[in-house]
C-alpha positions as CSV (number, residue, x, y, z in Angstrom):
1,X,12.5,104.1,26.4
2,X,11.8,103.7,22.7
3,X,8.9,101.5,21.6
4,X,9.8,98.9,19.0
5,X,8.4,99.7,15.6
6,X,7.5,97.1,12.9
7,X,9.6,96.6,9.8
8,X,8.2,95.9,6.4
9,X,7.8,92.2,7.2
10,X,5.8,93.0,10.3
11,X,8.6,92.0,12.7
12,X,9.5,94.2,15.6
13,X,12.7,96.1,14.7
14,X,15.3,96.4,17.4
15,X,17.8,99.1,18.3
16,X,20.7,98.0,20.4
17,X,23.1,100.2,22.4
18,X,26.4,98.3,22.7
19,X,29.1,99.4,25.2
20,X,32.8,98.8,24.6
21,X,32.7,99.9,20.9
22,X,36.3,99.1,20.2
23,X,36.2,95.6,21.5
24,X,36.1,92.6,19.2
25,X,32.7,91.5,20.3
26,X,31.2,95.0,19.8
27,X,32.7,95.3,16.4
28,X,31.2,91.9,15.5
29,X,27.8,93.0,16.7
30,X,28.0,96.0,14.5
31,X,28.8,93.8,11.5
32,X,26.0,91.3,12.4
33,X,23.5,94.1,12.9
34,X,24.0,95.2,9.3
35,X,23.2,91.8,7.9
36,X,20.5,90.9,10.5
37,X,18.5,94.1,10.0
38,X,19.2,95.4,13.5
39,X,20.2,99.0,14.3
40,X,23.3,99.0,16.4
41,X,24.8,102.0,18.1
42,X,28.1,101.1,19.7
43,X,29.7,103.6,22.0
44,X,33.0,103.5,24.0
45,X,35.2,105.8,26.0
46,X,35.3,108.7,26.4
47,X,31.7,109.2,25.2
48,X,30.4,106.2,27.1
49,X,32.6,105.3,30.0
50,X,30.9,102.7,32.1
51,X,32.7,103.8,35.2
52,X,30.9,107.1,34.9
53,X,27.2,106.6,35.6
54,X,26.1,110.0,34.2
55,X,27.6,109.2,30.8
56,X,25.6,105.9,30.6
57,X,22.4,107.7,31.3
58,X,23.2,110.4,28.8
59,X,23.8,107.8,26.2
60,X,20.6,105.9,26.9
61,X,18.6,109.1,26.7
62,X,20.2,110.1,23.4
63,X,20.1,106.7,21.7
64,X,16.9,105.4,23.2
65,X,17.6,101.7,22.6
66,X,15.3,98.8,23.0
67,X,18.1,96.7,24.6
68,X,21.5,97.5,25.9
69,X,24.4,95.0,25.5
70,X,27.2,95.5,27.9
71,X,30.2,94.2,26.0
72,X,32.7,96.6,27.7
73,X,35.2,94.8,29.9
74,X,38.7,94.8,31.2
75,X,40.1,91.6,29.6
76,X,43.9,91.7,30.4
77,X,43.7,88.5,32.5
78,X,47.3,88.5,33.7
79,X,47.6,92.2,34.2
80,X,44.6,92.1,36.4
81,X,46.6,90.3,39.0
82,X,48.8,93.4,39.5
83,X,45.9,95.9,39.1
84,X,42.8,94.2,40.5
85,X,41.3,97.6,41.4
86,X,41.1,98.6,37.7
87,X,39.6,95.3,36.7
88,X,37.0,95.6,39.5
89,X,36.2,99.2,38.5
90,X,35.3,98.1,35.0
91,X,34.1,94.5,35.2
92,X,32.2,94.9,38.5
93,X,31.3,98.5,39.3
94,X,31.1,99.5,35.7
95,X,28.8,96.6,34.9
96,X,26.6,97.5,37.8
97,X,26.5,101.1,36.6
98,X,25.2,99.9,33.2
99,X,22.6,97.7,34.8
100,X,21.4,100.5,37.1
101,X,21.1,102.9,34.2
102,X,19.2,100.2,32.2
103,X,16.8,99.7,35.0
104,X,16.2,103.4,35.4
105,X,15.5,103.7,31.6
106,X,13.3,100.6,31.7
107,X,15.5,98.8,29.1
108,X,16.6,95.2,29.4
109,X,20.3,94.4,29.6
110,X,22.3,91.6,28.0
111,X,25.6,91.4,30.0
112,X,28.6,89.4,28.7
113,X,30.5,87.3,31.2
114,X,33.1,84.6,31.2
115,X,34.1,81.0,32.0
116,X,36.6,82.4,34.5
117,X,33.9,82.6,37.1
118,X,34.5,78.9,37.6
119,X,37.6,77.3,39.1
120,X,37.9,74.7,36.3
121,X,38.1,71.7,38.5
122,X,34.8,70.0,37.4
123,X,35.4,67.1,35.0
124,X,32.4,67.8,32.8
125,X,30.9,70.9,31.2
126,X,29.7,73.6,33.6
127,X,26.0,74.4,33.8
128,X,24.5,77.7,35.0
129,X,23.6,76.2,38.4
130,X,27.1,74.9,39.2
131,X,29.0,76.5,42.0
132,X,31.3,79.4,41.0
133,X,34.7,79.9,42.4
134,X,37.0,82.2,40.3
135,X,40.8,81.6,40.7
136,X,41.9,84.9,39.3
137,X,41.4,88.6,39.9
138,X,39.8,88.9,36.5
139,X,37.4,86.1,37.3
140,X,36.5,87.6,40.6
141,X,35.8,91.0,39.0
142,X,33.6,89.4,36.4
143,X,31.7,87.3,39.0
144,X,31.1,90.5,41.1
145,X,29.8,92.1,37.9
146,X,27.3,89.4,37.4
147,X,26.1,89.8,40.9
148,X,25.7,93.6,40.6
149,X,23.9,93.3,37.2
150,X,21.4,90.8,38.6
151,X,20.8,92.9,41.7
152,X,20.4,96.2,39.8
153,X,18.4,95.1,36.8
154,X,15.7,92.4,37.2
155,X,15.3,92.4,33.4
156,X,18.7,90.9,32.6
157,X,20.3,88.2,30.5
158,X,23.8,87.3,31.5
159,X,25.7,85.4,28.8
160,X,28.9,83.6,29.9
161,X,31.2,82.8,27.0
162,X,34.7,81.5,26.5
163,X,37.8,81.4,24.3
164,X,36.5,84.3,22.1
165,X,38.3,85.0,18.8
166,X,37.6,87.1,15.8
167,X,39.3,89.0,13.0
168,X,39.5,92.0,15.3
169,X,41.6,92.9,18.4
170,X,44.0,90.6,20.2
171,X,43.2,86.9,20.4
172,X,44.7,83.5,20.3
173,X,44.2,82.8,16.6
174,X,45.8,86.1,15.5
175,X,48.7,85.4,17.8
176,X,49.2,81.8,16.5
177,X,49.3,83.0,12.8
178,X,51.7,85.8,13.7
179,X,54.0,83.4,15.6
180,X,53.8,80.8,12.7
181,X,55.2,83.4,10.4
182,X,58.2,83.8,12.7
183,X,59.1,80.4,13.9
184,X,58.8,76.7,12.8
185,X,57.6,75.3,16.1
186,X,55.3,76.6,18.9
187,X,54.7,75.2,22.3
188,X,51.0,75.3,23.3
189,X,49.2,74.2,26.4
190,X,47.4,70.9,26.0
191,X,45.8,70.3,29.4
192,X,43.1,73.0,29.4
193,X,39.8,72.2,27.8
194,X,37.4,74.7,26.4
195,X,35.0,75.6,23.6
196,X,36.4,78.2,21.2
197,X,33.8,80.8,20.3
198,X,33.8,82.9,17.1
199,X,32.7,86.4,18.0
200,X,30.6,86.9,14.8
201,X,28.7,83.7,15.8
202,X,28.2,85.0,19.3
203,X,27.1,88.4,18.0
204,X,24.3,86.7,16.0
205,X,23.2,84.8,19.1
206,X,23.2,88.0,21.1
207,X,21.0,89.7,18.5
208,X,18.7,86.8,18.4
209,X,18.3,86.9,22.2
210,X,17.8,90.7,22.1
211,X,15.1,90.3,19.5
212,X,13.2,87.8,21.6
213,X,13.5,89.8,24.7
214,X,12.3,92.9,22.9
215,X,9.4,91.0,21.5
216,X,8.2,90.1,25.1
217,X,10.1,86.8,25.7
218,X,10.9,87.9,29.2
219,X,7.4,89.3,30.1
220,X,6.6,86.2,32.2
221,X,9.9,86.6,34.2
222,X,10.9,83.0,33.2
223,X,13.5,84.2,30.7
224,X,15.7,86.4,32.8
225,X,18.9,85.0,34.3
226,X,22.2,83.5,33.4
227,X,23.1,81.5,30.3
228,X,26.1,80.0,28.6
229,X,26.9,80.8,25.0
230,X,29.9,79.1,23.3
231,X,31.0,77.4,20.2
232,X,29.7,73.8,20.0
233,X,32.3,71.1,20.8
234,X,35.5,71.2,22.7
235,X,39.3,71.1,22.3
236,X,42.5,72.2,24.0
237,X,44.6,75.2,23.2
238,X,47.0,72.8,21.5
239,X,44.1,71.3,19.5
240,X,42.9,74.8,18.5
241,X,46.4,75.8,17.4
242,X,46.7,72.7,15.2
243,X,43.3,73.4,13.7
244,X,44.4,76.9,12.9
245,X,47.5,75.8,11.2
246,X,45.9,73.0,9.2
247,X,43.3,75.5,7.8
248,X,46.0,78.1,7.2
249,X,48.3,75.7,5.4
250,X,45.5,74.6,3.1
251,X,45.1,78.2,2.1
252,X,48.8,78.9,1.6
253,X,49.1,80.7,4.9
254,X,51.6,80.4,7.7
255,X,51.8,77.2,9.7
256,X,54.0,75.7,12.4
257,X,54.6,72.5,14.2
258,X,52.7,72.5,17.5
259,X,54.3,70.9,20.6
260,X,51.9,70.0,23.4
261,X,53.0,71.2,26.9
262,X,51.5,71.3,30.4
263,X,50.1,74.4,32.0
264,X,52.9,74.0,34.6
265,X,55.4,74.4,31.7
266,X,53.9,77.8,30.8
267,X,53.4,79.7,34.1
268,X,51.3,82.9,34.0
269,X,50.5,85.5,36.7
270,X,46.8,84.5,36.5
271,X,45.5,81.0,37.0
272,X,43.5,79.6,34.1
273,X,40.6,77.1,34.5
274,X,41.7,73.6,33.4
275,X,38.1,73.0,32.3
276,X,36.4,75.9,30.6
277,X,33.7,73.8,28.9
278,X,30.2,75.4,29.3
279,X,27.0,73.6,28.7
280,X,24.8,75.7,26.5
281,X,21.7,73.5,26.8
282,X,19.7,76.2,28.7
283,X,20.2,78.8,26.0
284,X,18.9,76.4,23.3
285,X,16.0,75.3,25.5
286,X,14.8,78.8,26.4
287,X,15.7,80.9,23.3
288,X,16.2,78.2,20.7
289,X,19.7,79.6,20.2
290,X,22.8,77.4,19.6
291,X,26.2,78.5,18.2
292,X,27.8,76.5,15.4
293,X,30.6,74.0,15.9
294,X,33.9,75.7,17.0
295,X,35.7,74.5,13.9
296,X,33.5,76.4,11.5
297,X,34.3,79.6,13.4
298,X,38.0,78.9,13.2
299,X,37.7,78.3,9.5
300,X,35.9,81.5,8.9
301,X,38.3,83.5,11.2
302,X,41.5,82.2,9.5
303,X,40.0,82.8,6.1
304,X,39.3,86.4,6.9
305,X,42.7,87.0,8.5
306,X,44.6,85.6,5.6
307,X,42.7,87.9,3.3
308,X,43.9,91.0,5.2
309,X,46.8,92.9,3.7
């Protein structure tokens, strides 16, 4: 595939091919690429459908990237319970297809995965070596995707993340602001712990990893494998909602009273992990990459959303 060229500063330039062009993470990688000096080509269906191997190879041959980032995913967690075959086709088989194509093209792959591969019963943050045990169809599809990526492409970095939000697409923060404009009180689950992750912060981390991989960081074989990448710190969904409204209120935006409830009071088709905290120590140790505190991401996200017409 394409050989990296040097930019004016003598640093190897990087071209990324990103799947799932319309997703919030892909859109954030496009934005980050413009400010980080990285060329990003983001493609989605129908031009690049990861369930169709021939289209992936065609895209790779046309774009000739240095690294491919598989951000395409089926993320309708509850809906996956009634259509697991679709989730599996995208998150498992599709991910494997991208990895196979990447290996054939001799291009490293960065694959995005999730906290849902764990059952959430551990009392502390999960590390990459902890036992997996997804409790939902979505989680099982993502775990199988990890397995297929690792098997098909030895030169892989799997990044598990959690509680992703951004100014794009559908996510918790956008939902909270919308609800606050409609009602004075909102019930929010307070017994699930996690680390909110601002997609623009994650995008910068992905680009940093891609640069290092392209510059030979994985040549020894020690770099390839699975990592966790989340916002620093932890909270509950209830705590996240309260942070959103505090920031929004200070800026004159919508806010509501948040009433803490138990997961059992808000039943959903898919089981959510009670503990979604992921230790990101390995990512920092190997790549020197650490995402900012989750509160800074919320502050930036709310500020951007309130500026939208």
